N, C-alpha and C positions, 0 to 999 in steps of 0.2 A: 514280807515287805518287798515291794518291787523297787526298781531303780528310781521311778518318779517319787515314790513315797520316801525313799531314803534321802533324795535331794531336798525335798520339801522339809523333812524333819530336820536336816542339817541347817537349812536356811533359817528356820524358826529358831533353832537353838543358837545359831550364830548371832542373830539380832538380839535375842534375850540376853545373851552373854555380853554383847557389846554395851548394852545399856547399863549393865552392872560394872563392867570393867572401866568404862569412861569416868565413872564417879569415884573410883578408887584413887586416892592420893592427889586429888584435884585441889589446886589452890586458886582462889579468886584473885582478881587484880587488886582488890583492896588488901588482901593478905600479903600480896607481893610488894605492895607499896607504890605501884605505879598504875594509874588508871588511864587508859587510852581515851582521849577526848571523843565523845559521841557514843561511848559504850557504857553499859551498866557496871557498877562497881563489883557486882557478883559474877561477872563474865570470867571465863577461864583465863588465867595468866599465860599458861603454856600447856597447850592441849597434848602435844607429843602423840599425834594420832597414829603415826606409823607403828610405833612400839605397842600401842594399845590394840591395834588391829591384829598384829602378830600374836599377842597374848590371847585375844578373843578367838582367833583361828585355832590355836593350840588347845585351849580349854574346851571349845565347842566340839572339836574332833575327839577328845577324850570322852566327853559326855555322850556324843553320838555312838562311839564305839561300844560303850557299856550298854546303852539302850539297844543297839543292833544285836549285841551278843545275847541279851535277855530274850529278844524276839526270836532270833534264829535257833537258840538252844532249846526252845519249847518250854521254858520255865513258865511263861505266860502265853496262853493260846487265845484264839478268838472266842472259844467257848467260855474261858475264864472271864474275858471282858464282857461278854454278853450276859453272864450270870453274876456279875459283880454286885448288883443290887440285892441279890438273894443271900449274900454272905452275911448281911446284917439283920436278918429276920429272926 
């Protein structure tokens, strides 16, 4: 894995993790009991984006580190990936 591949992998993991973290513990305006005029009742009441971005960054960094360790340790090589379909014959 080169530098560009590492950055791209981290960016993909970060956004996938963000989509999961944003939904955790989310309350709608209807659940909170106050609906802002002009918005949908299912809209988030309090997004708290700064905290969720921090958690997303930490979780994505841990996942990235595990994947990078697997790649650099040689547990999975390019030959393993190329021959992956032959494992199920």
